[in-house]
C-alpha positions as CSV (number, residue, x, y, z in Angstrom):
1,M,0.0,0.0,0.0
2,V,1.3,3.5,-0.9
3,S,2.4,5.8,1.9
4,S,-0.3,8.4,1.3
5,K,-3.0,5.8,1.9
6,L,-1.3,4.5,5.0
7,K,-1.1,8.1,6.4
8,R,-4.8,8.7,5.6
9,H,-5.8,5.4,7.3
10,L,-3.8,6.3,10.4
11,T,-5.4,9.8,10.6
12,L,-9.0,8.6,10.0
13,K,-9.0,5.3,11.9
14,H,-6.4,5.8,14.6
15,N,-6.4,9.5,15.2
16,H,-5.2,9.1,18.8
17,L,-1.9,7.7,17.4
18,A,-1.3,10.1,14.6
19,N,1.2,12.2,16.6
20,K,3.1,9.3,18.1
21,P,6.9,9.2,17.2
22,R,8.3,6.4,14.9
23,S,10.0,4.8,17.9
24,Y,6.6,4.1,19.4
25,F,5.5,2.0,16.5
26,E,8.8,0.2,16.2
27,G,8.4,-0.8,19.9
28,L,4.9,-2.2,19.2
29,L,6.3,-4.2,16.3
30,S,9.1,-5.6,18.4
31,E,6.7,-6.6,21.2
32,H,4.3,-8.3,18.7
33,K,7.2,-10.3,17.2
34,Q,8.3,-11.4,20.7
35,Q,4.7,-12.5,21.6
36,S,4.4,-14.4,18.3
37,A,7.7,-16.2,18.9
38,M,6.7,-17.2,22.4
39,L,3.3,-18.5,21.3
40,S,5.0,-20.4,18.5
41,K,7.5,-21.9,20.9
42,K,4.7,-23.0,23.3
43,V,2.7,-24.6,20.4
44,K,5.8,-26.4,19.1
45,V,6.5,-27.8,22.5
46,A,3.0,-29.0,22.8
47,D,3.1,-30.7,19.4
48,K,6.4,-32.4,20.3
49,A,5.0,-33.6,23.6
50,Q,2.0,-35.1,21.8
51,E,4.3,-36.7,19.3
52,A,6.4,-38.2,22.1
53,S,3.2,-39.4,23.7
54,Y,2.3,-41.4,20.6
55,L,5.9,-42.8,20.4
56,V,5.7,-44.0,24.1
57,E,2.3,-45.6,23.3
58,E,3.8,-47.4,20.4
59,L,6.7,-48.8,22.5
60,V,4.2,-50.0,25.1
61,V,2.1,-51.8,22.5
62,K,5.2,-53.4,20.8
63,S,6.6,-54.6,24.2
64,M,3.2,-56.1,25.0
65,K,3.1,-54.6,28.4
66,P,0.1,-53.3,30.4
67,H,-0.7,-49.7,29.3
68,T,-0.3,-48.5,32.9
69,I,3.4,-48.9,32.6
70,A,3.6,-45.6,30.7
71,E,2.5,-43.5,33.7
72,T,3.9,-45.6,36.5
73,L,7.4,-46.4,35.1
74,I,8.3,-44.8,31.8
75,L,7.5,-41.2,32.6
76,P,9.1,-41.2,36.1
77,A,12.2,-42.9,34.7
78,C,12.5,-40.3,31.8
79,S,11.9,-37.4,34.3
80,A,14.7,-38.7,36.6
81,I,17.1,-39.2,33.7
82,V,16.4,-35.8,32.2
83,K,16.6,-33.9,35.5
84,T,19.9,-35.5,36.3
85,L,21.4,-34.7,32.9
86,F,19.8,-31.4,31.9
87,G,18.3,-29.9,35.1
88,S,14.8,-29.1,36.4
89,E,13.7,-27.0,33.5
90,A,14.1,-29.8,31.1
91,E,12.3,-32.1,33.5
92,K,9.3,-29.8,33.5
93,E,9.0,-30.2,29.7
94,V,9.1,-34.0,30.0
95,R,6.4,-33.9,32.6
96,K,4.1,-32.2,30.0
97,I,4.0,-35.4,27.9
98,P,0.4,-36.9,28.1
99,V,0.9,-40.5,29.0
100,S,-1.7,-41.0,31.7
101,D,-3.5,-44.3,32.0
102,S,-6.7,-42.9,30.6
103,T,-5.0,-41.3,27.7
104,I,-3.1,-44.5,26.6
105,S,-6.2,-46.6,27.2
106,R,-8.4,-44.3,25.1
107,R,-6.0,-44.4,22.2
108,I,-5.9,-48.2,22.4
109,H,-9.6,-48.4,22.2
110,M,-9.5,-46.0,19.3
111,R,-7.6,-48.7,17.4
112,A,-10.8,-50.6,16.9
113,D,-10.6,-49.6,13.3
114,M,-7.6,-51.8,12.9
115,E,-9.9,-54.9,13.1
116,E,-11.9,-53.4,10.3
117,T,-8.8,-52.8,8.3
118,V,-7.5,-56.4,8.7
119,C,-10.9,-57.8,7.8
120,T,-11.1,-55.6,4.7
121,S,-7.7,-56.8,3.6
122,V,-8.7,-60.4,4.1
123,K,-11.8,-59.9,2.0
124,E,-9.7,-58.4,-0.8
125,S,-7.3,-61.4,-0.7
126,E,-8.3,-64.4,-2.8
127,M,-7.6,-66.8,0.1
128,F,-6.5,-66.9,3.7
129,A,-5.1,-69.5,6.1
130,L,-5.8,-69.7,9.8
131,Q,-3.9,-70.7,13.0
132,V,-6.4,-71.6,15.7
133,D,-6.1,-72.6,19.3
134,E,-7.8,-72.2,22.7
135,S,-6.4,-71.8,26.2
136,T,-7.5,-70.7,29.7
137,D,-6.5,-67.3,30.9
138,I,-5.5,-66.2,34.4
139,G,-9.2,-65.5,35.2
140,G,-10.2,-69.1,34.4
141,M,-12.0,-68.1,31.2
142,V,-11.4,-70.1,28.0
143,Q,-10.1,-67.9,25.1
144,L,-10.1,-68.8,21.5
145,I,-7.3,-67.0,19.6
146,V,-6.9,-66.9,15.8
147,F,-4.2,-65.6,13.5
148,V,-4.6,-65.2,9.8
149,R,-2.2,-65.2,6.8
150,Y,-3.4,-63.5,3.6
151,I,-2.2,-61.7,0.5
152,H,-1.9,-58.0,0.9
153,D,-0.4,-55.9,-1.9
154,V,2.6,-57.9,-3.1
155,R,3.2,-59.9,0.1
156,I,1.8,-62.7,2.2
157,V,1.3,-61.2,5.7
158,K,0.2,-62.6,9.0
159,Q,-1.9,-60.7,11.5
160,F,-3.8,-61.3,14.7
161,F,-7.4,-62.0,13.7
162,C,-9.5,-62.3,16.8
163,C,-9.8,-63.5,20.4
164,K,-13.2,-64.8,21.4
165,E,-14.3,-66.2,24.8
166,L,-15.8,-69.7,24.8
167,K,-18.7,-69.5,27.2
168,E,-19.2,-73.1,28.3
169,T,-17.2,-76.1,26.9
170,T,-14.3,-76.3,24.5
171,T,-15.5,-79.0,22.1
172,G,-14.8,-78.8,18.4
173,N,-18.4,-77.8,17.9
174,D,-18.0,-74.9,20.3
175,I,-14.9,-73.6,18.6
176,F,-16.5,-74.0,15.2
177,S,-19.7,-72.2,16.2
178,T,-17.9,-69.3,17.9
179,F,-15.5,-68.7,15.0
180,S,-18.1,-69.2,12.3
181,E,-20.3,-66.5,14.0
182,Y,-17.3,-64.2,13.9
183,L,-16.6,-64.9,10.2
184,K,-20.2,-64.1,9.4
185,S,-20.1,-60.9,11.4
186,V,-17.2,-59.6,9.3
187,C,-18.7,-60.9,6.0
188,L,-16.3,-63.7,5.4
189,T,-17.0,-67.3,4.5
190,W,-15.2,-70.7,4.8
191,Q,-15.0,-70.9,1.0
192,S,-12.0,-68.5,1.0
193,C,-10.2,-70.5,3.7
194,V,-7.5,-72.7,2.2
195,G,-5.7,-73.9,5.3
196,I,-5.8,-74.4,9.1
197,C,-2.9,-75.0,11.4
198,T,-3.6,-76.6,14.9
199,D,-1.7,-78.2,17.7
200,G,-3.3,-81.6,17.0
201,A,-5.6,-81.7,20.1
202,P,-8.7,-84.0,19.8
203,A,-11.1,-81.0,19.9
204,M,-9.2,-79.6,16.8
205,I,-8.6,-82.7,14.7
206,G,-11.2,-85.2,15.8
207,S,-12.5,-87.2,12.9
208,I,-16.2,-86.7,13.6
209,K,-16.8,-83.7,15.8
210,G,-13.4,-82.0,15.7
211,F,-13.1,-78.4,14.6
212,V,-11.2,-79.3,11.4
213,S,-13.8,-81.9,10.4
214,L,-16.6,-79.4,10.8
215,V,-14.8,-76.9,8.7
216,K,-14.3,-79.5,6.0
217,R,-18.0,-80.0,5.8
218,E,-18.2,-76.3,4.8
219,N,-15.2,-76.4,2.5
220,S,-13.7,-79.8,1.6
221,S,-10.7,-78.4,0.0
222,V,-9.2,-76.9,3.2
223,I,-5.7,-78.3,3.9
224,T,-4.9,-78.9,7.5
225,T,-1.4,-78.8,9.0
226,Y,-0.1,-80.0,12.3
227,C,2.3,-77.7,14.0
228,F,5.8,-78.8,13.1
229,L,7.4,-77.8,16.4
230,H,4.6,-79.5,18.4
231,R,5.2,-82.7,16.5
232,K,8.9,-82.5,17.3
233,A,8.2,-82.0,21.0
234,L,5.9,-85.1,21.0
235,V,8.6,-87.2,19.4
236,A,11.1,-85.9,22.0
237,K,8.9,-87.1,24.8
238,T,9.1,-90.7,23.6
239,I,12.8,-91.1,23.2
240,S,15.8,-91.1,25.6
241,N,17.6,-87.9,26.6
242,D,20.7,-89.1,24.6
243,L,18.8,-88.8,21.3
244,K,17.0,-85.6,22.0
245,S,20.1,-83.6,21.2
246,V,20.0,-85.1,17.7
247,L,16.3,-84.2,17.2
248,E,16.9,-80.6,18.3
249,K,18.9,-80.0,15.2
250,V,16.2,-81.3,12.9
251,V,13.6,-78.6,12.1
252,T,12.7,-78.9,8.4
253,T,11.0,-81.5,6.3
254,D,14.1,-82.1,4.2
255,K,16.2,-82.7,7.4
256,I,13.5,-85.0,8.8
257,K,13.8,-87.1,5.6
258,V,17.6,-87.2,5.9
259,L,17.4,-88.2,9.5
260,K,14.9,-91.0,8.7
261,E,17.2,-92.5,6.0
262,K,20.3,-92.1,8.3
263,L,18.4,-94.0,11.1
264,Q,17.7,-96.9,8.7
265,L,21.4,-96.9,7.6
266,W,22.7,-96.7,11.1
267,G,20.3,-99.5,12.2
268,G,21.7,-101.8,9.6
269,K,25.3,-101.0,10.4
270,V,24.7,-101.5,14.1
271,K,23.2,-105.0,13.5
272,E,26.5,-105.8,11.7
273,G,28.5,-104.6,14.7
274,N,29.6,-101.4,13.0
275,L,29.5,-98.5,15.5
276,D,31.6,-96.0,13.5
277,M,28.8,-93.5,13.5
278,F,29.0,-93.4,17.3
279,S,32.7,-92.6,17.8
280,H,32.7,-92.5,21.6
281,V,30.9,-95.9,21.8
282,A,33.1,-97.5,19.1
283,V,36.2,-97.2,21.2
284,A,34.5,-98.6,24.4
285,A,35.9,-102.0,25.6
286,N,32.5,-103.7,25.9
287,S,30.8,-102.1,22.9
288,G,29.2,-105.4,22.0
289,E,27.0,-105.4,25.1
290,I,25.3,-102.1,24.2
291,I,24.6,-102.9,20.6
292,P,21.0,-104.2,21.4
293,I,20.4,-100.9,23.4
294,I,21.5,-98.8,20.5
295,S,19.4,-100.8,18.0
296,E,16.3,-100.3,20.3
297,H,16.9,-96.6,20.6
298,L,17.3,-96.2,16.8
299,A,14.2,-98.3,16.1
300,V,12.1,-96.2,18.6
301,L,13.2,-92.9,17.2
302,E,12.5,-94.1,13.6
303,K,9.0,-95.3,14.6
304,Q,8.1,-92.1,16.3
305,L,9.4,-89.9,13.5
306,Q,7.4,-92.0,11.0
307,H,4.3,-91.6,13.2
308,Y,4.5,-87.8,13.7
309,F,6.2,-87.0,10.4
310,P,4.7,-89.3,7.7
311,D,6.4,-89.4,4.3
312,I,5.6,-86.3,2.2
313,C,6.7,-86.2,-1.4
314,T,8.2,-82.7,-1.3
315,E,9.6,-83.2,-4.8
316,N,6.1,-82.5,-6.2
317,Y,6.5,-78.9,-4.9
318,D,10.0,-78.2,-6.1
319,W,8.5,-76.1,-8.9
320,I,7.2,-73.7,-6.3
321,R,10.6,-73.1,-4.9
322,N,12.2,-72.6,-8.3
323,P,9.9,-72.9,-11.4
324,F,12.9,-72.5,-13.7
325,V,14.6,-75.7,-12.9
326,A,11.9,-78.1,-11.9
327,S,11.1,-80.9,-14.4
328,I,7.6,-80.6,-15.8
329,S,7.2,-84.4,-15.9
330,T,7.0,-84.5,-12.1
331,Q,4.0,-82.2,-11.8
332,S,1.3,-84.8,-11.5
333,Q,-0.8,-82.6,-9.3
334,L,-1.1,-79.8,-11.8
335,T,-3.9,-79.4,-14.3
336,L,-3.3,-78.9,-18.0
337,M,-3.8,-75.2,-17.7
338,E,-1.4,-74.9,-14.7
339,D,1.2,-77.0,-16.6
340,E,1.0,-74.8,-19.6
341,Q,1.4,-71.6,-17.6
342,L,4.3,-73.2,-15.7
343,V,6.0,-73.8,-19.1
344,E,5.4,-70.1,-20.0
345,V,6.9,-69.0,-16.7
346,R,9.9,-71.2,-17.1
347,H,10.8,-69.6,-20.4
348,D,10.1,-66.0,-19.4
349,R,13.6,-64.5,-18.9
350,E,12.3,-61.4,-17.3
351,L,10.5,-63.4,-14.6
352,K,13.8,-65.3,-14.0
353,L,15.4,-62.1,-13.0
354,F,12.5,-61.2,-10.8
355,H,12.8,-64.6,-9.1
356,M,16.4,-63.9,-8.3
357,Q,15.6,-60.5,-6.8
358,L,12.3,-61.1,-4.9
359,P,11.4,-63.3,-1.9
360,L,9.5,-66.4,-3.0
361,N,6.1,-65.2,-1.7
362,E,6.4,-61.9,-3.5
363,F,7.5,-63.5,-6.7
364,W,4.3,-65.6,-7.0
365,V,2.1,-62.7,-5.9
366,H,3.8,-60.6,-8.6
367,I,2.9,-63.0,-11.4
368,K,-0.6,-64.0,-10.4
369,T,-2.2,-61.4,-12.7
370,K,-0.3,-62.7,-15.8
371,Y,-0.3,-66.4,-14.8
372,P,-3.3,-66.7,-12.5
373,H,-3.8,-70.5,-12.4
374,V,-0.3,-71.7,-11.6
375,A,0.3,-68.7,-9.3
376,K,-2.8,-69.5,-7.3
377,K,-1.7,-73.1,-7.0
378,A,1.7,-72.0,-5.6
379,L,0.2,-69.4,-3.2
380,V,-2.3,-72.0,-1.8
381,M,0.8,-73.9,-0.5
382,L,2.8,-70.9,0.5
383,I,0.1,-69.2,2.5
384,H,-0.1,-71.9,5.2
385,F,1.2,-71.6,8.8
386,S,3.9,-74.2,9.4
387,T,3.9,-73.8,13.2
388,S,1.6,-72.6,15.9
389,Y,4.3,-70.2,17.3
390,Q,2.1,-67.1,16.7
391,R,-0.7,-68.4,18.9
392,E,1.8,-69.3,21.7
393,L,3.0,-65.8,21.5
394,G,-0.6,-64.5,21.5
395,F,-1.5,-66.4,24.7
396,S,1.7,-65.1,26.4
397,T,0.7,-61.6,25.5
398,L,-2.8,-62.1,26.7
399,A,-1.6,-63.4,30.0
400,N,0.8,-60.4,30.3
401,I,-1.7,-57.7,29.6
402,T,-4.5,-59.2,31.8
403,T,-2.4,-59.4,35.0
404,N,-3.4,-57.8,38.2
405,K,-0.9,-55.0,37.5
406,R,-3.2,-53.4,35.0
């Protein structure tokens, strides 16, 4: 604005200030800037305190501790540290961080939309696999906990799905009814479920009224898996302590097959009096007396391994691990359309480069648009849970956050 108009505005609107010296207005301007700077500082501190509050909340959730720990431990600890290092003024700023029990609790309840987000993602996925188990909490109530694996964007992800209380008994029918009601409430059906992993309890795998049997009445194509680590633990219970150390090193299907064949080989050698595979025993003076004991141990271990780990022809799935080297003549479980698409994949040099760069799950998700039939076949196998580790972690977390310390 031109100076003449400013002078006229001053004379007409602020006549009482028309005769004030220039220094008076410069002083007002300086005071205004100081007030603005102070207000801006206060606002920025409040924003930072709010940001710190959310960071503390995130740490509490990730550590799976009761939300009360923020106010009772984290804030006092931070205040003591800051006061010692930087003085009382800095401590006052730390004390402004809103981490009260009610604040953290309210924010946790605000996360209810997370369930909706997960359910929406599961619906958008073509398939999902479940990990299901039930256990009793510290209050004596039976809780059903479920984790889910599904395709999201370009990855297969696993998420906590739900935790439901079983009101009365814990039969397979109770578990099935409770979870079926939940699926219905979130607009999901059993037809999209391709796999279920359990711990092998009778309520889960019973042939008539077990949870899995009831699910298969709704969707006969569901593939069930028995927790790999749980099976190993059951085998370990039936063998001597001397052989448990051997089993601890065996954690994959391929290694299980190797161990089975080695047990057969060792059993034959021991019967011939050859103990070279047991170097410490081979040099013993009376090794002949313990040959029957060794043979018995090997036979028991082989029998238990065969019971809990029946033979699986993993060669039929080598094409999933590497579709560019597997022989097409071994793919007896593939349809003609899937076989044809696998041939096309094998001769696609661009995909070969992608296979070298991407994790296996992401590779098959990446090509499911171009080669839908063979990609879906692969993803159905890759989406399964192999162990029930997640549900064990879930129950530990549940016990932790429902303690009397809350």
